[in-house]
FITORLUM-371565 format. One line per 4 residues: number of its first residue (from 1); their letters; for each residue x, y, z of C-alpha. Coordinates in steps of 0.2 Angstrom, whole numbers. Layout:
<rs>
NUM) A) X:Y:Z; ...
</rs>
This chain:
<rs>
1) MIED) 0:0:0; 8:16:-6; 7:29:8; 4:48:5
5) KNQP) 15:56:18; 4:72:17; -12:63:22; -18:64:40
9) RTQL) -15:49:50; -26:45:65; -20:30:75; -34:17:79
13) ENLG) -28:16:97; -34:33:99; -52:28:96; -55:10:103
17) EFAL) -66:-3:96; -83:4:99; -79:22:94; -71:15:78
21) IDHL) -87:5:74; -98:21:77; -86:32:67; -85:20:52
25) TANF) -104:16:51; -111:33:55; -117:35:38; -126:18:35
29) NITQ) -145:21:35; -158:8:36; -168:6:19; -175:-12:20
33) KSTI) -192:-16:28; -185:-32:34; -172:-24:45; -180:-22:62
37) KGIG) -163:-18:71; -146:-15:63; -130:-9:70; -129:-6:89
41) DDAA) -135:-21:98; -128:-39:101; -136:-45:85; -146:-38:70
45) VLDF) -165:-42:70; -173:-46:53; -191:-51:48; -194:-60:32
49) GKKQ) -212:-64:35; -217:-78:23; -201:-77:13; -186:-88:15
53) AVVS) -169:-81:20; -153:-84:11; -136:-82:19; -118:-83:12
57) TDLL) -101:-77:18; -84:-75:11; -67:-71:19; -54:-60:9
61) IEGV) -36:-60:15; -22:-48:11; -9:-57:1; -20:-71:-4
65) HFDL) -36:-62:-12; -30:-45:-14; -14:-34:-16; -15:-17:-9
69) SYMP) 0:-11:-20; -13:-9:-34; -30:-12:-26; -37:5:-19
73) LKHL) -45:2:-2; -62:10:-8; -62:-3:-23; -58:-17:-10
77) GYKA) -73:-12:1; -84:-12:-14; -78:-28:-21; -79:-37:-4
81) VMVN) -98:-33:-4; -100:-38:-23; -92:-55:-20; -105:-60:-7
85) LSDI) -120:-52:-16; -116:-62:-31; -119:-78:-21; -136:-72:-16
89) YAMN) -141:-68:-33; -135:-85:-39; -149:-92:-28; -162:-82:-38
93) AMAT) -164:-72:-22; -162:-53:-18; -149:-47:-6; -156:-36:8
97) QVTV) -142:-35:22; -124:-38:25; -112:-39:40; -94:-33:38
101) SIAV) -80:-39:50; -62:-33:48; -46:-38:56; -33:-24:54
105) SNRF) -14:-22:59; -8:-5:66; 0:0:49; -18:6:44
109) PLEA) -23:23:51; -41:28:53; -41:37:36; -37:20:27
113) LEEL) -52:12:35; -63:27:31; -58:23:12; -62:5:14
117) YEGI) -79:9:22; -83:22:9; -82:8:-4; -94:-3:7
121) HTAA) -106:12:9; -106:15:-10; -110:-4:-14; -124:-4:-1
125) SIYG) -131:12:-8; -131:6:-26; -137:-11:-23; -150:-6:-10
129) IDVV) -144:-16:5; -142:-12:24; -126:-15:33; -132:-22:50
133) GGDT) -117:-27:60; -100:-35:60; -84:-35:71; -67:-27:72
137) TSST) -51:-34:79; -33:-33:77; -22:-43:65; -3:-46:65
141) SGLL) -3:-51:46; -12:-36:37; -30:-34:33; -44:-47:33
145) ISVT) -62:-44:28; -76:-55:31; -93:-51:24; -109:-61:27
149) AIGE) -124:-57:15; -142:-60:19; -156:-61:6; -174:-66:4
153) VATG) -183:-77:-9; -201:-82:-11; -204:-99:-5; -201:-111:-19
157) EAVY) -192:-99:-30; -174:-102:-24; -163:-110:-38; -150:-123:-32
161) RSGA) -135:-131:-41; -143:-147:-41; -158:-145:-53; -151:-147:-70
165) KPND) -158:-160:-82; -151:-169:-98; -157:-158:-113; -156:-142:-103
169) LLVV) -147:-127:-111; -132:-120:-102; -132:-101:-102; -120:-88:-95
173) TGDL) -122:-69:-93; -110:-55:-99; -93:-60:-105; -79:-70:-97
177) GGAY) -60:-69:-94; -59:-50:-91; -55:-50:-72; -41:-62:-75
181) MGLQ) -33:-52:-89; -35:-36:-79; -25:-45:-65; -11:-50:-77
185) VLER) -10:-32:-82; -9:-25:-64; 4:-38:-59; 14:-33:-74
189) EKEV) 13:-15:-70; 18:-19:-52; 34:-27:-58; 38:-12:-69
193) FKVN) 35:-1:-54; 47:-11:-43; 61:-8:-56; 57:10:-60
197) PNNQ) 46:19:-46; 46:34:-57; 37:25:-71; 18:28:-70
201) PDLD) 7:14:-78; -3:19:-93; -19:8:-92; -30:17:-104
205) QYTY) -31:3:-116; -35:-9:-102; -49:1:-94; -63:-13:-95
209) IVER) -53:-27:-89; -44:-18:-75; -61:-13:-69; -67:-31:-70
213) QLKP) -54:-35:-58; -54:-20:-46; -73:-16:-46; -83:-31:-52
217) EARK) -102:-29:-52; -114:-43:-45; -128:-47:-57; -143:-41:-47
221) DIVS) -151:-36:-64; -152:-54:-70; -163:-60:-55; -175:-46:-60
225) LLKE) -174:-49:-78; -177:-68:-77; -192:-65:-67; -198:-52:-80
229) LEVK) -195:-65:-94; -204:-78:-84; -189:-89:-84; -184:-99:-69
233) PTAM) -167:-108:-71; -166:-126:-67; -149:-124:-59; -138:-109:-56
237) IDIS) -121:-104:-49; -110:-88:-50; -93:-88:-59; -80:-85:-45
241) DGLS) -68:-99:-48; -68:-100:-67; -81:-107:-80; -74:-125:-80
245) SEII) -75:-126:-61; -92:-120:-60; -99:-131:-74; -91:-146:-65
249) HLCK) -100:-140:-49; -117:-139:-58; -114:-156:-66; -109:-165:-51
253) QSNV) -123:-158:-40; -136:-161:-53; -129:-178:-59; -128:-174:-77
257) GCDL) -115:-172:-91; -111:-157:-102; -105:-151:-119; -98:-134:-118
261) YEDK) -95:-126:-135; -79:-116:-137; -85:-105:-151; -100:-99:-140
265) IPLD) -90:-93:-125; -93:-74:-124; -76:-64:-124; -74:-45:-124
269) PQVI) -63:-38:-138; -51:-31:-125; -49:-48:-117; -45:-56:-134
273) TTCE) -32:-42:-138; -24:-43:-121; -23:-62:-122; -14:-60:-139
277) EFNI) -2:-47:-131; 2:-59:-116; 2:-74:-128; -11:-83:-118
281) DSTT) -25:-93:-125; -42:-84:-123; -52:-100:-120; -40:-105:-106
285) VALN) -43:-89:-98; -62:-90:-99; -62:-107:-93; -50:-105:-78
289) GGED) -48:-86:-74; -62:-83:-62; -68:-68:-53; -80:-63:-67
293) YELL) -95:-64:-55; -106:-68:-70; -121:-80:-67; -120:-97:-75
297) FTIS) -137:-107:-76; -147:-120:-85; -164:-118:-93; -176:-130:-101
301) QEDY) -177:-129:-120; -195:-123:-119; -188:-107:-111; -175:-104:-125
305) PKIQ) -187:-92:-135; -189:-81:-120; -170:-77:-119; -165:-80:-137
309) ANPN) -164:-61:-142; -158:-54:-126; -140:-47:-126; -137:-52:-108
313) FSVI) -137:-70:-111; -126:-82:-121; -131:-101:-123; -114:-110:-122
317) GYMQ) -118:-128:-119; -130:-142:-118; -133:-154:-103; -131:-172:-106
321) DVSA) -134:-189:-97; -121:-191:-84; -114:-206:-93; -108:-194:-107
325) GMHL) -96:-184:-96; -91:-166:-96; -82:-160:-112; -76:-144:-121
329) VTRA) -81:-145:-139; -67:-136:-148; -69:-125:-164; -61:-140:-173
333) ESKI) -76:-150:-166; -65:-162:-155; -70:-166:-137; -58:-162:-123
337) PLKA) -63:-167:-105; -67:-152:-94; -55:-150:-79; -57:-139:-64
341) QGWK) -41:-128:-65; -48:-112:-58; -44:-105:-41; -40:-118:-27
345) SFNA) -39:-110:-10; -26:-122:-2; -14:-124:-17; 4:-121:-11
</rs>
């Protein structure tokens, strides 16, 4: 984290835990009817009436999930919320609340945490969710962020990973590979900066893919759009670990096979040109890159006409009987077994 010596620096020890929480959350307002009690008590109180609650949590650790040499703290706060909201939307649910917990070392002044929480506040405001609690504690190893997202879904409307059937179509939103290639650009510029700190990176030609890495957007719009189109997916998952990993999750949970068509995978032109520059195969990036936070789902063939002309969706595959296995059908029409080569948390 590059520090500006001219910025004010308020030591956290000058506030104490409760004053810090009060300070960082002073601007969080309650907007959801289901929030009965938010920050300020031993627990939040939520009322979902006749709807079902959906809960998901993620942990982000400095040096593992993010690098503060190029990740602005405001963007990190925003991304930490997006990562969790994406899991809620992948259940065909709407997110309503989050809790945010942080562990922080003494190298972070109050002003740094204000930036982090500004990003959290921005995400909460844009996506219409309430921040209803969390925890703060000290860390000896940098910054850790844990966000728990809570959502609601009408009874019977939740979509699981386990509902895909043979003959269903495999559909993905948006485009893939951008976040991974944005990370490659940022890592390259970091190494250049190490060699020559006076060299300022020129990222103009990489704007889209860098934003896909630093400021991803969860696909709340898709949940509303599917409802509007009267399409209920048979199975759904968000793409956090790479397309191949997520397809394998869906297939295993649903006990089906899949043919994924290489020529149908949606790629942004900036991803393609950057892959060429880095001499990386764009299909490999789409399959294994991860962090795109698009939604991957299956639909019955009867629903295909409802999404056919919609630019938000790409049909990329076809679900088979489990005995057929899981394959990538290449542009040359050969079949290659799908492998989960995306993010693995416990790899050395």
